[in-house]
C-alpha positions as a printed Julia matrix, in Angstrom:
394×3 Matrix{Float64}:
 -27.97   19.44   28.72
 -26.42   16.52   26.81
 -22.68   16.21   27.43
 -22.07   16.15   23.69
 -23.47   19.66   23.3
 -21.41   21.31   26.03
 -19.23   24.16   24.86
 -16.98   26.51   26.73
 -17.31   29.62   24.6
 -17.69   31.84   27.67
 -14.19   31.04   28.92
 -11.64   33.78   28.8
  -7.91   33.65   29.41
  -8.21   34.74   33.03
 -10.51   31.83   33.84
  -7.92   29.17   32.96
  -5.97   27.75   35.88
  -2.26   28.47   35.68
   0.16   25.57   35.39
   0.93   24.08   38.83
   4.1    24.85   40.76
   5.31   21.32   41.38
   8.56   19.41   41.6
   7.0    16.43   39.82
   8.14   15.93   36.22
   5.91   17.16   33.42
   5.71   14.95   30.32
   4.52   16.34   26.98
   4.56   13.94   24.02
   7.81   12.24   24.93
   9.6    15.27   26.4
  10.25   15.81   30.1
  10.07   19.26   31.73
  10.56   20.79   35.15
   7.53   22.92   36.04
   9.58   25.05   38.43
  12.31   26.08   35.99
  10.91   25.37   32.5
   7.37   26.7    32.58
   7.93   28.89   29.52
   9.26   25.88   27.62
   6.19   23.84   28.63
   3.8    26.53   27.43
   5.77   26.98   24.2
   5.57   23.26   23.51
   1.82   23.14   24.2
   1.16   26.25   22.13
   3.06   24.73   19.19
   0.61   21.81   18.94
  -2.18   22.3    16.42
  -5.43   23.12   18.23
  -8.57   22.27   16.29
 -11.85   23.38   17.82
 -15.48   23.68   16.86
 -15.97   26.12   13.97
 -19.0    27.93   12.6
 -19.97   29.49    9.28
 -17.99   27.1     7.1
 -19.42   25.86    3.76
 -22.24   23.32    4.27
 -20.99   19.77    4.63
 -22.13   17.81    1.6
 -23.51   20.99    0.04
 -26.66   21.08    2.15
 -25.49   19.87    5.56
 -24.31   21.58    8.76
 -22.3    24.82    8.66
 -20.99   24.26   12.2
 -19.82   21.21   14.13
 -20.64   22.65   17.55
 -22.14   19.94   19.75
 -21.08   16.92   17.69
 -17.62   17.38   16.2
 -15.36   17.19   19.27
 -13.96   13.72   18.55
 -13.49   14.63   14.88
 -11.47   17.66   16.0
  -9.42   15.47   18.35
  -8.73   13.16   15.41
  -7.5    16.18   13.47
  -5.22   17.14   16.37
  -3.56   13.74   16.73
  -3.05   13.49   12.96
  -1.88   17.11   12.85
   0.79   16.25   15.4
   1.92   13.37   13.18
   2.21   15.72   10.2
   4.2    18.25   12.23
   6.61   15.49   13.24
   6.73   14.19    9.67
   7.51   17.52    7.95
   8.91   19.83   10.66
  10.19   17.58   13.45
   9.15   17.23   17.08
  11.33   20.18   18.18
   9.65   22.69   15.86
   8.05   25.61   17.72
   5.36   28.07   16.71
   5.5    31.78   17.57
   2.89   34.41   16.8
   3.77   36.64   13.89
   6.8    34.69   12.73
   7.35   33.87    9.06
   6.26   30.29    8.65
   7.84   27.54    6.61
   6.01   26.32    3.53
   5.58   22.89    5.09
   3.68   24.39    8.01
   1.33   26.3     5.69
   0.71   23.12    3.69
  -0.12   21.19    6.87
  -2.54   23.86    8.05
  -4.26   24.03    4.67
  -4.91   20.28    4.86
  -7.28   20.93    7.8
  -9.1    24.07    6.64
 -12.88   23.69    6.87
 -13.73   23.19    3.21
 -14.53   20.13    1.15
 -11.28   19.92   -0.82
  -8.91   19.89    2.17
  -7.52   16.43    2.88
  -8.49   16.31    6.56
 -11.26   18.91    6.83
 -14.32   18.38    8.98
 -16.14   17.91    5.65
 -13.95   15.01    4.58
 -14.0    13.31    7.99
 -17.77   13.64    8.38
 -18.52   12.37    4.88
 -16.03    9.5     5.11
 -17.64    8.56    8.42
 -20.88    7.79    6.62
 -19.14    4.71    5.26
 -18.4     3.68    8.85
 -22.09    3.87    9.75
 -22.01    7.37   11.25
 -24.44    9.9     9.73
 -23.18   13.47    9.38
 -23.72   15.27   12.67
 -23.43   12.16   14.85
 -20.84   11.85   17.61
 -17.84    9.6    16.89
 -15.92    7.29   19.15
 -12.13    6.88   19.07
 -12.28    3.79   16.86
 -14.43    5.4    14.17
 -12.26    8.48   13.86
  -9.15    6.27   13.66
 -10.68    4.23   10.83
 -11.7     7.38    8.96
  -8.25    8.97    9.25
  -6.72    5.77    7.94
  -8.85    6.02    4.8
  -8.25    9.72    4.23
  -4.45    9.55    4.41
  -4.42    7.37    1.29
  -5.16   10.51   -0.76
  -2.39   12.6     0.83
   0.41   11.91   -1.64
   2.61   14.63   -0.13
   2.87   13.12    3.35
   2.66    9.49    2.18
   1.85    8.16    5.63
   0.86    4.64    6.56
  -1.93    4.84    9.12
  -2.41    1.5    10.81
  -5.26    0.89   13.26
  -4.35   -2.02   15.55
  -7.48   -3.9    16.54
  -8.15   -6.51   19.24
  -5.62   -4.86   21.57
  -2.86   -6.42   19.47
   0.0    -4.83   17.52
   1.48   -7.22   14.96
   5.06   -6.28   14.06
   5.19   -8.33   10.84
   1.98   -6.75    9.6
   3.23   -3.19   10.18
   6.58   -3.82    8.5
   4.8    -5.22    5.47
   2.69   -2.07    5.23
   5.57    0.37    5.78
   7.95   -1.53    3.51
   5.65   -2.78    0.73
   8.61   -3.61   -1.46
   9.12   -6.65    0.78
   6.06   -8.23   -0.81
   7.69   -7.8    -4.2
  11.07   -9.26   -3.32
  10.26  -12.54   -5.02
   9.05  -11.05   -8.28
  11.06  -11.22  -11.49
  13.72   -8.57  -12.07
  12.76   -5.75  -14.37
   9.17   -5.59  -13.23
   7.89   -2.06  -13.71
   5.32   -2.22  -10.93
   5.38   -3.5    -7.39
   2.45   -5.1    -5.69
   1.56   -3.7    -2.31
  -0.74   -1.04   -1.05
  -0.97    1.82    1.39
  -3.76    0.07    3.29
  -6.2     0.32    0.42
  -4.36    2.5    -2.08
  -3.61    1.22   -5.54
  -0.16    0.23   -6.79
   2.44    2.96   -6.38
   5.03    4.41   -8.75
   8.7     3.5    -8.57
   9.79    6.87   -7.17
   7.5     6.28   -4.19
   9.15    3.04   -3.14
  10.98    4.48   -0.13
  12.63    2.06    2.28
  10.12    2.97    4.99
   6.84    4.82    4.76
   6.33    6.92    7.94
   3.96    5.15   10.32
   1.05    6.55   12.31
   0.0     3.77   14.67
  -3.42    4.2    16.28
  -4.51    1.69   18.94
  -8.17    1.83   20.04
  -8.42    0.5    23.58
 -10.96   -0.2    26.28
  -9.39    0.24   29.71
 -12.41   -0.73   31.8
 -16.2    -0.89   31.58
 -17.68    2.35   32.88
 -14.53    3.71   34.54
 -10.84    3.33   33.84
  -9.28    0.34   35.58
  -6.64    1.76   37.92
  -4.29   -1.08   36.96
  -3.79    0.65   33.59
  -2.98    4.12   34.93
   0.79    3.76   35.23
   1.02    2.11   31.81
  -1.0     4.94   30.29
   1.36    7.5    31.82
   4.32    5.63   30.35
   2.87    6.09   26.86
   3.31    9.87   27.14
   6.98    9.32   28.01
   7.79    7.48   24.77
   9.57    9.67   22.16
   7.2     8.28   19.51
   4.09    9.44   21.4
   1.34   11.28   19.51
  -0.85   11.4    22.61
  -4.28    9.95   23.26
  -7.77   10.81   22.06
 -10.62   10.14   24.44
 -12.17   12.13   27.26
 -15.39   11.87   29.16
 -18.57   10.19   27.82
 -19.52   11.99   24.58
 -17.08   14.82   25.3
 -13.69   14.3    23.64
 -10.28   15.74   24.45
  -6.78   15.4    22.99
  -4.41   14.31   25.76
  -0.78   15.31   25.23
   0.86   14.53   28.57
   0.58   14.38   32.33
   1.88   15.83   35.6
   1.4    13.9    38.8
  -2.07   12.34   38.67
  -3.41   14.86   36.15
  -3.64   14.5    32.4
  -2.79   17.53   30.25
  -5.07   18.06   27.27
  -6.24   20.36   24.5
  -9.99   20.97   24.53
 -11.92   21.38   21.26
 -15.07   22.72   22.97
 -14.7    26.33   21.89
 -16.58   27.56   18.81
 -14.55   29.88   16.58
 -15.37   31.38   13.18
 -14.19   29.4    10.18
 -10.95   30.66    8.63
 -10.61   31.28    4.91
  -7.06   31.2     3.48
  -5.88   34.23    1.53
  -5.33   34.08   -2.22
  -1.66   33.18   -1.76
  -2.58   30.26    0.52
  -1.51   31.96    3.76
  -3.68   31.25    6.79
  -4.37   33.46    9.78
  -3.22   30.85   12.26
  -3.53   32.41   15.72
  -6.76   30.5    16.36
  -5.08   27.19   15.54
  -2.79   27.34   18.56
  -3.9    27.27   22.19
  -2.31   30.32   23.81
  -3.52   29.85   27.35
  -2.3    27.35   29.99
  -3.38   23.83   29.0
  -6.36   22.15   30.61
  -5.93   19.37   33.16
  -8.11   16.63   34.63
  -7.53   13.82   37.11
  -6.61   10.64   35.31
  -9.36    8.67   37.08
 -11.97   10.85   35.34
 -10.89    9.51   31.95
 -13.49    7.5    30.05
 -12.06    3.99   29.44
 -12.63    4.2    25.67
  -9.5     5.77   24.13
  -7.12    5.53   21.18
  -3.38    5.9    21.71
  -1.22    7.21   18.88
   2.45    6.81   17.96
   4.6     8.07   15.08
   7.64    6.27   13.67
   9.33    8.04   10.78
  11.91    5.27   10.24
  12.22    1.53   10.76
  14.77    2.2    13.51
  12.24    4.35   15.36
   9.65    1.58   15.1
  12.14   -1.02   16.34
  12.99    1.32   19.24
   9.28    1.69   20.03
   8.87   -2.1    20.07
  11.84   -2.43   22.44
  10.4     0.18   24.81
   6.96   -1.46   24.79
   8.49   -4.83   25.63
  10.35   -3.24   28.54
   7.13   -1.69   29.81
   5.35   -5.03   29.69
   8.04   -6.49   31.96
   7.67   -3.79   34.61
   5.64   -4.36   37.72
   2.97   -1.98   38.92
   0.7    -1.86   35.88
  -1.13   -3.94   33.32
  -0.12   -3.8    29.64
  -2.78   -1.93   27.64
  -2.14   -3.99   24.5
  -0.15   -6.97   23.26
   2.88   -6.72   20.97
   3.47   -9.84   18.86
   5.86  -10.72   16.04
   3.35  -12.34   13.69
  -0.37  -12.68   13.21
  -1.98  -14.89   15.89
  -3.91  -17.78   14.33
  -7.22  -16.6    15.82
  -6.99  -13.16   14.17
  -8.05  -12.3    10.63
  -6.18   -9.33    9.16
  -8.48   -6.97    7.29
  -5.44   -5.04    6.04
  -3.69   -8.11    4.68
  -6.78   -9.07    2.7
  -7.25   -5.46    1.52
 -10.87   -5.54    2.64
 -13.11   -3.1     4.44
 -15.21   -4.55    7.28
 -18.87   -4.8     6.41
 -21.28   -2.49    8.18
 -22.4    -5.01   10.77
 -18.82   -5.72   11.89
 -17.72   -2.09   12.06
 -20.95   -1.1    13.79
 -20.46   -3.74   16.44
 -16.85   -2.66   16.97
 -17.92    0.95   17.32
 -20.59    0.08   19.87
 -17.8    -1.5    21.88
 -15.38    1.4    21.62
 -17.94    4.2    21.94
 -19.25    4.98   25.41
 -22.75    6.05   24.53
 -24.67    3.09   25.97
 -22.76    0.91   28.41
 -25.58   -1.56   29.06
 -26.15   -2.17   25.36
 -22.42   -2.7    24.8
 -22.18   -5.35   27.49
 -25.29   -7.19   26.27
 -24.01   -7.14   22.67
 -20.68   -8.62   23.69
 -22.36  -11.37   25.69
 -24.56  -12.3    22.72
 -21.54  -12.35   20.41
């Protein structure tokens, strides 16, 4: 059976391994726990993350397409989870906790409705699959981390409530100047004449914005597609990868095994902690008042774990910075990590655009199909030999 079609629908609560009794620290998205004394807190934190899985019996994608994403939508669901975590942090804060049966805040209901499996939800499987066509991925085809990052970047432009900047850092390089220009677009307008009614600047492709939207900092979702080895993860990156889960800005990592994606939210010892989308559940239809039966959107069993060496080297790491100070703090922490011994930096942090790089964002362009296709063949792990040959030819 193809790895992409594996599902775990037969699993029941009793078949999940309980969380380990260990004195080693447990890290979940920037928070440290003691497994011996804070197990309930760990499980509460994990359960509070949005858990998006395969669904069935939703309206056909595109009107005539699939009514289930079982077998092909796992990376799309992981993309929903990492973006869902960003929206929770944006509107509810990292310390917000979910509990079954509690009265939910309006912000939470709005976030959940943005992911419901129907065509008019901002981040539904319908929107992601159809937007992926523009990235060279037919509906029903498996995505890699880079493709889903590019699609999420495009979709957030239409979410005027959250008003996020999603930046996808390519070439293993994060350019500080570029991000600050995107998150503070008014900087580009500083030299314009006083009294101008419009500012130039864009939300990575959006049109000019109204004056009331000119906040000092637009909340940042930073996604960094990475390749940490050829067929297996290079062990030199393992400690650096662990450190990413310790950063308070962490949104986790999307990746997994070849053609089988997971959403990684932390680690304990040498094991990664993750949410698994490979369970098919019936599609949920909101009630007339917009309320959503949300039990199936939260993982209520002990989280899954896998040894870090089993991780496919093609991943995307995510970070959320709601203010400029948080971004500056993230930059400081990354610089400190790069100075530590015992691990290789996964990416480079630079002040300004290196001369050899061309910024697609700065030019407000979308890569043509040949460029994006070649990038995706590098970041996807579907055909290792073809990837290596393509890179040599390039």
